[in-house]
Backbone as CSV, one residue per row, in Angstrom:
resi,resn,N_x,N_y,N_z,CA_x,CA_y,CA_z,C_x,C_y,C_z
1,GLN,9.243,4.172,-63.320,9.634,5.579,-63.351,11.104,5.704,-62.964
2,VAL,11.800,6.537,-63.681,13.217,6.770,-63.423,13.446,8.267,-63.279
3,GLN,14.194,8.626,-62.289,14.610,10.011,-62.124,16.103,10.104,-62.421
4,LEU,16.469,11.073,-63.232,17.862,11.301,-63.595,18.288,12.670,-63.064
5,VAL,19.403,12.692,-62.382,19.903,13.937,-61.818,21.366,14.112,-62.228
6,GLU,21.617,15.159,-63.002,22.982,15.457,-63.420,23.676,16.340,-62.385
7,SER,24.975,16.213,-62.344,25.789,17.068,-61.480,27.194,17.115,-62.043
8,GLY,27.990,18.028,-61.498,29.389,18.104,-61.887,29.732,19.243,-62.815
9,GLY,28.738,19.977,-63.255,29.021,21.103,-64.132,29.685,22.235,-63.373
10,GLY,30.142,23.220,-64.128,30.777,24.369,-63.504,31.511,25.214,-64.506
11,LEU,32.295,26.131,-63.986,33.097,27.032,-64.811,34.534,26.533,-64.821
12,VAL,35.037,26.274,-66.021,36.405,25.790,-66.175,37.088,26.588,-67.265
13,GLN,38.390,26.408,-67.377,39.141,27.079,-68.423,39.379,26.139,-69.599
14,ALA,39.609,26.726,-70.734,39.912,25.931,-71.921,41.107,25.024,-71.644
15,GLY,40.971,23.787,-72.069,42.009,22.805,-71.835,41.791,21.951,-70.608
16,ASP,40.902,22.381,-69.737,40.616,21.624,-68.517,39.786,20.386,-68.816
17,SER,39.635,19.569,-67.797,38.777,18.388,-67.869,37.660,18.518,-66.853
18,LEU,36.596,17.790,-67.107,35.440,17.821,-66.222,34.727,16.484,-66.328
19,ARG,34.209,16.020,-65.213,33.418,14.797,-65.238,32.012,15.101,-64.730
20,LEU,31.064,14.818,-65.578,29.660,14.985,-65.214,29.097,13.646,-64.766
21,SER,28.157,13.719,-63.843,27.500,12.523,-63.350,26.015,12.582,-63.644
22,CYS,25.445,11.419,-63.858,23.995,11.289,-64.059,23.544,10.143,-63.160
23,ALA,22.954,10.504,-62.037,22.509,9.508,-61.083,21.063,9.131,-61.354
24,ALA,20.824,7.845,-61.474,19.482,7.350,-61.746,18.878,6.760,-60.480
25,SER,17.620,7.016,-60.281,16.914,6.427,-59.146,15.574,5.916,-59.627
26,GLY,15.045,4.983,-58.918,13.738,4.439,-59.235,13.812,3.148,-60.026
27,ARG,14.836,3.022,-60.842,14.999,1.818,-61.644,16.413,1.835,-62.192
28,THR,16.988,0.680,-62.351,18.344,0.638,-62.834,18.449,1.195,-64.249
29,PHE,19.499,1.976,-64.495,19.676,2.542,-65.821,20.105,1.491,-66.828
30,ARG,20.490,0.302,-66.341,21.002,-0.711,-67.256,19.943,-1.275,-68.178
31,THR,18.686,-0.975,-67.931,17.640,-1.416,-68.842,17.423,-0.424,-69.977
32,TYR,18.202,0.650,-69.983,18.062,1.683,-70.998,19.398,1.965,-71.671
33,ASP,19.299,2.477,-72.893,20.462,3.103,-73.499,20.613,4.468,-72.830
34,MET,21.809,4.828,-72.496,22.041,6.106,-71.824,22.796,7.050,-72.750
35,VAL,22.316,8.258,-72.827,22.829,9.219,-73.802,23.048,10.570,-73.127
36,TRP,24.085,11.258,-73.548,24.328,12.643,-73.131,24.072,13.559,-74.321
37,PHE,23.329,14.619,-74.063,23.104,15.690,-75.027,23.603,16.994,-74.408
38,ARG,23.691,17.991,-75.237,23.969,19.327,-74.719,23.221,20.352,-75.558
39,GLN,23.003,21.493,-74.966,22.335,22.573,-75.683,22.942,23.897,-75.266
40,ALA,23.496,24.580,-76.234,24.062,25.902,-76.011,23.000,26.954,-76.277
41,PRO,23.148,28.126,-75.702,22.152,29.185,-75.916,21.957,29.485,-77.390
42,GLY,20.707,29.502,-77.805,20.391,29.824,-79.185,20.662,28.729,-80.188
43,LYS,21.062,27.553,-79.696,21.366,26.449,-80.607,20.464,25.260,-80.320
44,GLU,20.408,24.359,-81.286,19.621,23.153,-81.098,20.369,22.167,-80.200
45,ARG,19.596,21.288,-79.631,20.188,20.245,-78.803,21.109,19.373,-79.656
46,GLU,22.235,19.015,-79.093,23.261,18.288,-79.831,23.600,16.991,-79.109
47,PHE,23.714,15.918,-79.882,24.122,14.637,-79.338,25.605,14.679,-78.974
48,VAL,25.934,14.187,-77.782,27.332,14.172,-77.337,27.892,12.756,-77.393
49,VAL,27.290,11.865,-76.632,27.763,10.488,-76.601,26.650,9.613,-76.056
50,GLY,26.600,8.378,-76.510,25.593,7.464,-76.045,26.126,6.049,-75.988
51,SER,25.576,5.281,-75.083,26.005,3.895,-74.925,24.784,3.017,-74.776
52,THR,24.788,1.888,-75.482,23.675,0.964,-75.366,23.729,0.267,-74.011
53,ARG,22.587,-0.245,-73.611,22.526,-0.930,-72.314,23.582,-2.018,-72.266
54,GLY,24.279,-2.039,-71.165,25.369,-2.994,-71.038,26.664,-2.504,-71.649
55,GLY,26.619,-1.344,-72.267,27.842,-0.768,-72.822,28.336,-1.442,-74.083
56,GLY,27.445,-2.162,-74.798,27.901,-2.881,-75.955,28.365,-1.990,-77.093
57,VAL,27.656,-0.914,-77.324,27.982,-0.006,-78.426,28.009,1.413,-77.886
58,THR,29.031,2.150,-78.245,29.140,3.548,-77.865,29.311,4.391,-79.112
59,MET,28.577,5.480,-79.171,28.678,6.388,-80.308,28.986,7.784,-79.790
60,TYR,29.735,8.545,-80.598,30.187,9.863,-80.189,29.751,10.912,-81.205
61,GLY,29.426,12.075,-80.707,29.162,13.192,-81.585,30.450,13.660,-82.246
62,ASP,30.347,14.159,-83.444,31.539,14.545,-84.190,32.335,15.640,-83.493
63,SER,31.652,16.532,-82.842,32.341,17.676,-82.255,33.116,17.332,-80.987
64,VAL,32.866,16.170,-80.425,33.520,15.798,-79.173,34.338,14.518,-79.298
65,LYS,34.295,13.901,-80.447,34.964,12.618,-80.624,36.445,12.745,-80.279
66,GLY,36.932,11.803,-79.473,38.326,11.826,-79.055,38.564,12.604,-77.771
67,ARG,37.545,13.322,-77.322,37.703,14.142,-76.117,36.784,13.733,-74.984
68,VAL,35.832,12.853,-75.261,34.883,12.455,-74.219,34.797,10.945,-74.142
69,THR,34.446,10.486,-72.954,34.148,9.079,-72.759,32.924,8.962,-71.857
70,ILE,32.193,7.894,-72.033,31.043,7.600,-71.197,31.352,6.332,-70.427
71,SER,30.995,6.338,-69.160,31.230,5.179,-68.322,30.102,5.092,-67.304
72,SER,30.111,4.011,-66.556,29.040,3.829,-65.582,29.541,3.078,-64.363
73,ASP,28.833,3.287,-63.285,29.076,2.570,-62.033,27.756,1.921,-61.659
74,ASN,27.660,0.628,-61.894,26.397,-0.059,-61.659,25.988,-0.007,-60.195
75,ALA,26.954,-0.101,-59.311,26.637,-0.081,-57.884,26.018,1.244,-57.460
76,LYS,26.426,2.305,-58.115,25.893,3.634,-57.800,24.763,4.034,-58.731
77,ASN,24.471,3.175,-59.704,23.429,3.486,-60.683,23.669,4.860,-61.302
78,THR,24.888,5.068,-61.692,25.313,6.381,-62.179,26.088,6.235,-63.478
79,VAL,25.818,7.147,-64.390,26.535,7.224,-65.654,27.378,8.497,-65.638
80,TYR,28.555,8.412,-66.203,29.471,9.547,-66.184,29.807,10.001,-67.603
81,LEU,30.086,11.262,-67.711,30.605,11.839,-68.950,31.917,12.524,-68.604
82,GLN,32.995,11.951,-69.077,34.314,12.540,-68.879,34.655,13.371,-70.092
83,MET,34.953,14.629,-69.870,35.277,15.534,-70.960,36.682,16.089,-70.748
84,ASN,37.502,15.991,-71.751,38.884,16.464,-71.694,39.120,17.530,-72.755
85,SER,40.182,18.271,-72.574,40.566,19.302,-73.544,39.378,20.187,-73.903
86,LEU,38.726,20.668,-72.882,37.510,21.453,-73.102,37.795,22.734,-73.866
87,LYS,36.835,23.113,-74.685,36.920,24.306,-75.509,35.763,25.239,-75.166
88,PRO,35.907,26.519,-75.442,34.789,27.431,-75.181,33.498,27.003,-75.879
89,GLU,33.625,26.387,-77.042,32.420,25.953,-77.760,31.749,24.746,-77.107
90,ASP,32.353,24.198,-76.076,31.696,23.139,-75.311,30.737,23.707,-74.268
91,THR,30.719,25.003,-74.136,29.813,25.643,-73.186,28.373,25.343,-73.555
92,ALA,27.634,24.780,-72.607,26.255,24.366,-72.850,25.675,23.801,-71.566
93,VAL,24.392,23.566,-71.602,23.744,22.767,-70.564,23.778,21.319,-71.042
94,TYR,24.272,20.453,-70.187,24.418,19.044,-70.526,23.319,18.238,-69.846
95,TYR,22.694,17.382,-70.644,21.589,16.564,-70.175,21.904,15.092,-70.386
96,CYS,21.488,14.274,-69.451,21.500,12.836,-69.709,20.063,12.394,-69.953
97,ALA,19.949,11.338,-70.729,18.634,10.831,-71.090,18.687,9.320,-71.198
98,ALA,17.551,8.707,-70.946,17.425,7.251,-71.040,16.503,6.909,-72.203
99,ARG,16.963,6.004,-73.032,16.198,5.588,-74.211,15.748,4.145,-74.036
100,ASP,14.476,3.910,-74.311,13.941,2.564,-74.109,14.033,1.719,-75.384
101,ASN,13.439,0.546,-75.334,13.539,-0.380,-76.458,12.896,0.141,-77.739
102,SER,11.950,1.037,-77.598,11.285,1.571,-78.779,12.104,2.667,-79.458
103,GLY,13.193,3.085,-78.797,14.003,4.166,-79.340,13.592,5.540,-78.853
104,SER,12.654,5.581,-77.952,12.179,6.852,-77.420,12.983,7.253,-76.181
105,PHE,13.282,8.546,-76.122,13.942,9.062,-74.914,12.856,9.341,-73.883
106,VAL,12.784,8.465,-72.917,11.648,8.480,-71.996,11.935,9.235,-70.710
107,TYR,13.173,9.385,-70.375,13.524,10.100,-69.148,14.671,11.055,-69.424
108,TRP,14.561,12.227,-68.827,15.576,13.264,-68.973,15.933,13.828,-67.605
109,GLY,17.188,14.214,-67.473,17.581,14.949,-66.288,17.291,16.430,-66.460
110,GLN,17.556,17.193,-65.439,17.267,18.624,-65.456,18.391,19.431,-66.101
111,GLY,19.533,18.798,-66.284,20.659,19.466,-66.932,21.641,20.054,-65.936
112,THR,22.880,20.167,-66.383,23.919,20.815,-65.583,24.726,21.725,-66.508
113,GLN,24.985,22.922,-66.045,25.654,23.928,-66.878,27.159,23.725,-66.866
114,VAL,27.725,23.732,-68.054,29.175,23.725,-68.220,29.569,24.986,-68.966
115,THR,30.461,25.741,-68.384,30.943,26.960,-69.013,32.461,26.892,-69.119
116,VAL,32.954,27.052,-70.338,34.390,26.968,-70.588,34.879,28.348,-71.020
117,SER,35.771,28.908,-70.236,36.307,30.231,-70.563,37.596,30.083,-71.366
118,SER,37.831,31.063,-72.211,39.030,31.009,-73.070,40.229,31.650,-72.399
């Protein structure tokens, strides 16, 4: 069992940067692919960025490509989402998720709200 807890969200202005954290407990996140999603009000969940276990492959959503990076701190069992040049359309609840070998997203965090004002 893995528990994922996101933090770091808040209210920022357009152009600002923000770093979200996803702390994993119960089991190391390195056995999973780690992915960030977001969901804005009235919209479907959107893929933001994901990294395979060990960081071998990283993929980015089209709407954030060039503005976000994913990183991790193994000692803290934490994955980070660094977001730069934020836009109002980045406003959403951001979730981290862990994907297992079968390709299923087996663990989700509770989400953290990011609001970008213009």
